[in-house]
C-alpha positions, -999 to +999 in steps of 0.1 A: +143-524+350+151-499+324+183-494+304+217-500+319+239-469+321+276-468+318+304-442+320+324-439+288+343-407+293+357-384+321+372-350+324+384-330+354+397-295+363+408-298+399+430-278+423+455-308+424+454-317+387+439-308+354+431-338+332+426-374+343+463-385+343+474-356+365+444-359+388+449-397+392+485-392+401+476-366+427+449-386+445+469-417+445+498-398+462+478-376+485+489-344+468+471-313+480+460-285+457+453-260+485+474-229+484+479-196+503+460-167+485+478-134+490+448-114+478+427-128+506+454-118+531+452-082+516+414-083+520+418-093+557+398-125+552+400-149+582+406-178+559+434-171+534+439-204+517+419-220+489+419-249+463+423-232+430+431-250+397+463-240+380+442-229+350+455-210+320+430-193+298+451-197+267+448-235+270+411-232+259+422-224+224+427-262+220+389-265+225+372-234+212+379-207+186+398-176+196+367-155+188+346-175+213+374-174+238+376-136+235+340-132+247+342-158+274+347-141+308+331-166+332+357-187+350+332-213+361+320-217+325+356-221+314+363-248+340+331-267+330+338-263+292+373-278+296+362-307+318+332-315+295+352-314+263+380-335+278+353-361+288+338-360+253+372-366+237+380-394+263+348-411+252+362-414+217+338-389+201+347-361+177+340-325+187+325-314+153+292-323+138+272-309+110+238-320+123+225-319+159+232-350+180+196-358+187+205-388+208+227-368+232+219-342+259+236-324+287+229-318+324+256-295+339+252-276+371+267-246+389+257-223+417+256-187+404+269-167+374+305-156+377+303-127+401+336-112+391+323-109+355+291-094+369+310-068+389+322-053+356+285-051+345+275-034+378+303-009+376+296+001+340+259+005+347+265+025+378+289+047+359+263+052+331+285+032+306+259+006+296+269+010+259+303-003+267+291-036+281+292-053+247+269-078+231+280-110+250+276-100+286+243-119+290+261-152+282+282-147+313+253-136+335+228-164+328+231-194+350+227-217+320+258-203+304+279-234+311+254-258+294+249-234+265+286-233+258+290-271+261+260-280+240+267-254+214+303-266+209+292-303+206+259-298+189+237-316+214+201-319+203+185-338+233+176-324+267+200-296+277+196-280+312+214-265+341+207-277+376+216-260+409+212-276+443+241-262+463+266-288+473+243-316+460+245-302+425+272-325+409+258-358+420+223-346+412+233-337+377+248-372+372+217-388+386+194-368+362+215-378+332+213-414+344+175-413+347+171-399+312+190-428+297+175-454+320+140-445+309+149-442+272+147-404+267+183-402+255+211-425+245+239-404+258+242-376+283+272-354+292+268-346+329+287-328+356+291-295+373+315-265+377+323-239+404+345-208+406+346-196+442+357-161+435+364-133+459+328-124+466+315-159+471+345-167+493+339-135+513+303-145+519+314-178+534+342-162+554+316-139+570+297-170+582+327-182+601+325-217+586+359-216+570+392-229+585+413-200+598+441-216+618+462-230+589+469-199+568+507-206+573+504-242+563+477-244+535+482-281+526+472-290+562+442-268+563+415-291+550+410-317+577+378-338+573+370-361+603+398-346+623+397-335+659+414-302+647+391-296+618+381-259+620+359-255+590+360-261+553+384-248+526+367-234+495+378-251+463+370-246+426+370-267+394+348-290+374+341-326+368+324-342+338+313-376+327+298-391+295+270-415+303+256-439+277+230-466+273+250-498+276+239-513+242+245-480+225+281-479+239+288-515+231+276-510+195+302-483+189+330-502+207+333-476+235+356-483+265+336-485+297+349-472+330+321-482+353+283-485+356+258-463+374+236-487+393+212-461+407+207-433+431+184-409+447+180-372+453+155-357+478+150-330+504+144-332+541+119-304+537+137-284+564+116-303+590+125-327+618+157-309+625+165-299+589+172-262+582+186-241+554+221-251+564+217-284+582+205-317+568+175-335+582+185-370+594+152-384+580+160-370+545+196-382+545+186-417+556+158-419+531+181-407+503+208-434+510+182-462+515+164-453+483+197-454+465+204-489+477+169-501+467+171-485+432+205-501+427+193-535+439+222-540+463+225-546+500+245-524+524+272-551+529+281-549+492+295-514+495+333-514+494+339-476+497+320-445+508+330-413+491+316-390+517+305-354+517+327-348+548+336-312+547+358-307+578+330-292+598+309-303+628+287-321+604+313-348+598+305-367+629+268-365+621+273-377+586+292-408+598+264-415+621+239-413+592+260-438+572+261-462+602+224-460+607+215-462+570+238-492+563+235-508+597+273-511+596+296-497+623+329-505+641+351-529+623+322-536+598+321-501+585+331-496+549+363-479+539+356-442+538+374-412+523+370-375+516+386-359+485+381-325+502+412-332+523+432-327+491+412-301+471+388-284+496+351-280+491+343-270+456+305-265+464+285-273+432+315-290+416+322-312+446+300-341+436+312-344+400+349-341+408+344-367+436+325-390+413+354-389+389+377-398+418+354-426+428+354-442+394+392-439+391+394-459+424+371-486+409+391-488+377+426-488+393+418-508+424+429-484+451+415-461+478+429-426+480+440-414+514+424-390+538+453-366+542+457-346+574+438-372+594+466-377+619+441-369+648+408-386+641+378-370+658+372-393+688+334-389+684+338-405+649+361-433+661+335-442+687+313-451+658+337-467+633+371-483+632+400-460+625+412-486+600+382-477+578+396-442+574+429-447+556+456-420+558+477-435+531+467-450+497+457-486+499+455-511+471+421-527+472+395-542+449+367-516+448+335-530+432+308-507+446+311-471+457+284-450+475+290-414+466+268-388+484+266-350+488+244-329+510+236-292+503+222-260+517+184-260+515+184-295+531+190-312+496+205-346+494+219-368+466+235-402+465+248-424+437+258-460+436+287-467+412+299-502+402+327-519+384+313-529+350+305-565+345 
């Protein structure tokens, strides 16, 4: 069986709210964080809107020293650091420690080092100004920068690592932390992921023609998962973080408990049987969901809510089909389903962790957040499931079990089963 694993702290940096109170208010009220980006208009990008957190660098002085802040240039590191330290504080723990916290580790993911910071490196090297780079540039360049900053600030002495699995990164990081605690390798893990979709990453996706380009004049309507007028995803940025603990360890210190992680799975479809670098293999997705159910010891009819990947692309219809097949539930029997991306866009590596925070808030506060912009559901989707299972307004509902899944480039899948704590 292994140890039971519970969530005792959460933090979030999202396009529609920084911090749990602001984020909760936004998702309950269907508030979009997607805005017009004048710079992308100047660069003649086809998509000119994005989900960017209203982030102020000076606010980090509440978390780290001014000396540390002065050398910190990576925006994705900053997002991750803020979300992680908020989650740690929310769990009731102090920041400072004289000795390493041997019982606590960290798994925190991201996609790539901050390319805007790296552009400065490239320019200085090309201009033969390498001596002007400074002594801290490597911290911004290494992919493990985010976990290094987090673990260094909090003194973690257990397993500390950075994972990267495209859009599956966030849920995979949470699952890895869960497994370390379940099998007794750690008592506590700080987990999550961060992403800053800067100009260069945004431009790369824009060139693929996978971004929405018809709503530049109405940015809040641009992200349209499961909609007939969905024209591609909207890039988002931010970070989500959770503190996971062994149940007995958490109870012994009197920690508040948000929810329990019952189990999960991460796998790859191997880019076979229809799977490619950019498209999921149906066999891999179905296996991932089914293994999650088995590891959690639940049956499909117990799922109250699906927090889908659902990016507002052609894959939405296929994903709903996968859920129908994996759960053997369809029509009026299909679980209530929502996509946070309708409000914040697709934050790539950070998507799973931010969406997991949203999933747990829905468990705790007994509601289902709306799918905004779903005023014209895709008829190929409503052939499979009842339109009533895709709420367009917040509904009050007892949410006991959530299935949270993400699927990433490289044919990588991850799925978590989250539960109200009993």
